[in-house]
N, C-alpha and C positions, 0 to 999 in steps of 0.2 A: 459841803451837802450838795448833792445832785437833785436839779429839780426836773420835772417831767412835763411836758406839753399836756394840758387838760384835754385837748381833742383827739391828738393821736398818743404815740408812745416815745416821741422823740427826746433825748435828753438834752439838758443844755450844755453840757460838756460834751462835744460833738466834733468828729472827724472834718465836718464841714461847717464854715461859719453860720451860726443860727442865733436867733434872738427870740426872746418872748416878749409879748405885750403886756397890758396891765391885767387883761384877763387870763395870762397863764396860756395864751395860744403861741405857737411857735411860728416862724417867719415861713417855714415850709407849707404850714396849712393855710396861712394867709394868702400867700402868693398863688397856691393851688385853687383858692376861692375866686381869684381874677379870672380864671377860665370860664367861668358862668356867665359873664358879663362881656366876652369878647366875641364881635361878629367875625366869626371863623371864616364864612364865606368871603368876605371882605379881604381878609388875611390872606387867603389861598389867592386870590387875584393879584395882591401886592407882590406875592411870592413868584407867581408866573411872570408877572411883567419884570421882575428882576431877573430871574433864570433866563428868561427868553433874550435879554439884553447880552447875555453872553453867549448865546447860541452862535457855531461858527461852522463854516463849510469844510475847514481842512484840518481841525482838530478835536480832541474830545471836548465835549460842552461842559463836563463837570466831572470833578474828581469826587469820589465817595470812599472814605476809609471805612472798611468792612471786617468785622471778625467772623462772619458766617452765623452770627445770632439773629434772633427774630427781629430786631429793630434794624439790623442791616439790611435784611431781606426786605423790610418795609420800605427802607429809604431807596432802595434800588427800584422797587416794584412802582413807588411814586414818580421816580425819574423817567422810567421808561414809559409809564401811562403819558408823561408831557412829551414824548417824543424826543427826549434826549439821548445823547451818545455818552454814557458815564464810563469812565475808567475806574475800576476797583482797585483798592490798596489794602493790603494787610500785613501787619506787623505779626510774626509767629513766634511765641515765646516758648514753644517746644512743650506747651502744658495741655494742650487740647484733650478733652473726652473724645473717645473715638467717634461718637455720633455728631459732636461739634465740629470736627475736623471734616467728617463727610459732607456735612451742611456747608461749610466754608467752600470745599471743591466743587461742590455741585453748582455754586452760583454762576460760573462761567457758562456752563450748559444751560441751566435754568434760565438765565437771562439773555444767552448770547452776547456776552460783554467780555472786553480784555479786561484781565485781573493780574496784577502784580503781587506776588508774594515774596516778602522780604524776611528771611529765616537767618539769624545770626548763628554763628558756630556755636555748638552744644557746650563745648569747653569754656567759652566766653559766657554762656547763659548761667552755667552752673556757678562760676565765680561772682556773677553778678547776683545771683541769688543769695550767696553766703555774704557777700558785702553789705547788699540793701538790709538783710536782715541785723547783720552786726552794726552797722553805722547808724541805722534809724529805725530798726525793728519792723521792717517791711521788706520782705523777701521779693516782692514783686514790683519794685521800683523801677526795674528796668522795662518791665511791660507799660507802665504809666508813661515812661520817657518815649519807647518806641511806637506806641499809639499816637503820641502828638508830636512826634518828628518824622518818622518816615513819610507819612501823607503830604507834609510840607516839603521834604526834600523832594519828592517825586512832583509835586506840583511845579516847583522851580523848574526842575530837569525838564519836564515836558511842556514847561509854559501854558499851564492851565490855571487861570486866575481865580476860579471858583471851586471852593470845596463844601461839601454838605456832610455836616454832623447830624446825628440824631437829636438827643434831648442835651441840655446842659446839666451834666450830673448835679453840680453844687447848687443850681437854680432849682432843680426838679426836688431834690430831697431836701436841702436846707432853706430854699428860698433867699438866695444870695442875692438874686437880682429880680425886678418885676418883668412881666411881659410885655409891660409898656416901653422897657429899655430896648427891645430887640437886639440884645447882646450878642456880639460875634466873637469869634475864637481870637484870642491875643497871646502873643508871646509872653507878656506880663503875667497873665493868668496861669498859663503852662508853666512857668517858673516858679511862681511864688506858691501856687496851689495844689496843682496836679504833681509837680515833682518836689514840694516842701522845699524850695531854695535850693536843692542840690543841683548838679549838672553833671554831665558826663565825665569832664576832667577831674571831677573829685574822688573817682573811683579808679583812677591810675594810681601807679605806685608815686608818683610825684604829687598827685592831689592828696593823696591819704596822708602823705608826710606832712603837708601843709596844713592838714585838719589835726595833726597831732596824733594820727591813728596809724602810723607806719608799721605797727607790729599786725596789722590785718593785710598788708599788702598781698595782691594775688598775680602779680606780673602783669597787669593788664596795661596795654601802651595806646596812645591814641589811636593809631591804625587798627586796633582789636574793636574799637567803638565808633567806628564812621557813621554806623546807622544811628547812632544817638546824637549826632553833632547837628544842631539846628541851623538851619541856612542864616547869613548875614542879612541885615537889614536893605543893604542894598540889593541883593538878589531877590530878595520878596518884593520890595517895591518896583523892580524892574519888570517883574510879570502881573504886579499887581494883586498879589493873591490875598484872598480874604474867605474867611471860614463862617457860613451861615448855620445857624441851628434850626432844623425843621420843625422842632417842637414851639418854634415862636409863630408858626405860621398855619399850624393845623391843630386839632385838639388831641394831643398826643395821650396815647395810652397804651402801655406795654401789654396789657393783657388783650386788648383787641388787636394789636398788632400781630401777637402770637397766632390768635384764631385764625387771622387772614391768610398768614403765610403757611399756616399747616394746611389749611383747605386748599389753596390755590397752588402752591408749590412743594407740598410734601415735605415740609420743614419738620425736623425731628427733634422733640425735647428729650430731656435727660432720660436714660433708659433705667436708672436706679435711683430712689432718693437720695437727695444730698444728707450730709450728718448734721449740718449746722442751719438750714433753713427749710422750709416747707414748699417753695416754689419748685417747680420741675423745668422750667422754661429760660433761666437766667444763668449767664456765665458759664456757658459750655465750651466757651473757648480758652477758658483758664480754670482747670480743675481747683486750683488752690485759691481762687477768688472766694468761692463759697466753703472752702476747708481750712486749711493752715494759715492762710494770710488773712482770712476773717477770725480765725482764733486769736491771731497777734493783736487784732483791734479790740477784741474782748478784754484780753489781758491789760492792754494799755489803757483803754477807755471805760471799760466796763458794759460794753454792749456790742453787738454784731449785727450781721445781715438780716437776721429775723427781724430785728428791730426795724431795720429800714425797709423791709419788704413789708411789714405791717403796717407802718407809716404810710406808705403808698396806697395799701389796700384800704385802710380806713379812709383816707381823704377821698377816695374813688367810690366809697360806699359799700364795698364788697365785704367788709369785715368791721365787727363793731369794736370798740376800744378794749371792752372786756375780752372778746377773743383774740386781740392783738397780743394783750398781756399774757393770755395763755401760751401763745406761740413764743413770746419772748422767754417766757418761764421753761418752756420745753428745749429750746434749741441754743440760746445764746451761750451758755455757758459750756456747752458740749466740746470736749478735746477730741477731734476727729481723728480716730485712730486709723482708719484707713488711709486717709489723706495724709497724716503726720509721716507713717512709717515708709510711704512711698517718698515723700520730701526728704526726708533724713537719710535715706539711702542714696537718693539723688546728689546731695550737698556733702555726703558722707561726714556726718555730724551724729553724735549720740543724743538720746533725749535728755539725758542730764545738762549736757551743755546748752541744749536747746532751752530747757526751762530755766538755767541758770542766766542765760544771756537776756532772755524776754522780762525777766523779772525786774531787769534795770530799766525798763521802759513804762513801767506803771505810774500813772498819774496819781499824785497823792491827794487830789481833789476827790478822787474815787474811791482809793485803797488805803485800809489802814491795817494793822497787825494786832492780832489778837492770840496769845497763846500759840506762837509758831505758826499761824493760818491767816491768809489773807481773807479779809472780810468786807463787804461793801453792802450799801443799803440796795434796795430793790424797787421797783415801780409798783409791785404789788404790796408794798408796805412792811416788810420784815428784812431784817438783816441776815445774809447768809455767809457761810465759810466757803472759799472756793479754791482749797488745796494749800499745800505747804509753802513756807517761804522758802525761796532757794537763793535769793540775794535781796538784803534789806537795803532797799535805795529809795525809801520814802522821803528823804529829806532833800534829796538831790536828784531829781529825776531827769534824765537826758530829754532834752526838747528833740522832738521828732523834725523840727525845722534847723536848717543850717544857720549857725549864728555867726556875723561877721562876714 
């Protein structure tokens, strides 16, 4: 049985580590409440002292990983305000919405900064889409890998010790850490959580053989995945690379970030509504994040991005819990036809094969079978059916994390 937070709409069976207290309130809500009691002016002074200690006369002062989204613009905006010389770095996954790509490409002009964009070969990305989906039910594993690998590679290569990330996603959504932890980026979190225990070599032919998945081989070699190979400890230690999260030092609010960058820099939100969420300003860098990738999460865990967005908006006071439930009811179960058709054509897969493979990743704590249909409990107190069974795997669901 799935439980739901009594304050927001977060389920206890979640893609990010989450716990509930004795009052049924999730850690995401409790950590968000900490923000009310933080002296943000003091935190900002701490941040300035820290970043100014890395300021240099002959190199970039800081590296900022950017997607071109609202938060990327906000991060660079704050660094320019502090008089720093940032180097922008982007992993390009070949899935940008047109407006998202335009936002990203404009950053060099808008901020007058240097910008490195790493674009893996399209054939390689197509293969990684297929493999990510077949191996772990995540077509965008390569995106998570690239985003959390390429900036560190560039930092090592250009000898830039300081990297600035925006918010810590697992902390912001699920309350994985406290604001008093001042958590920083780690290779351990990258591998165990962002990459779910898999690494680049698992997707080579040799790696797939070792995983017992040799039938999935795509002909990928180590030299095809250079962008995915995380630097060694000695390389990182030699430069002294560390990654800060800006959300630890100022009162982070994605909605306010978007308002600022729209007004000041002409940043453009989505031109048409997404199929699976009500927000218009998130994930323009990857059309599948709000589409087919998010639908995969719903099939696996019974909830989607509309739930995530509603949680954030409830916590910030922009939405009531009842309104959030309405958004969940409207969007979470939608099969995104427009996005699905694009992706299936991209990877040369039939919808029948897609549905069959995805059924193998359903979590039996969420889903049950009745009369040949998938059924689950809902946050609004009723059970619903969500389509026919293509593969009955309820007794032995594949784990999304690598084992062994």
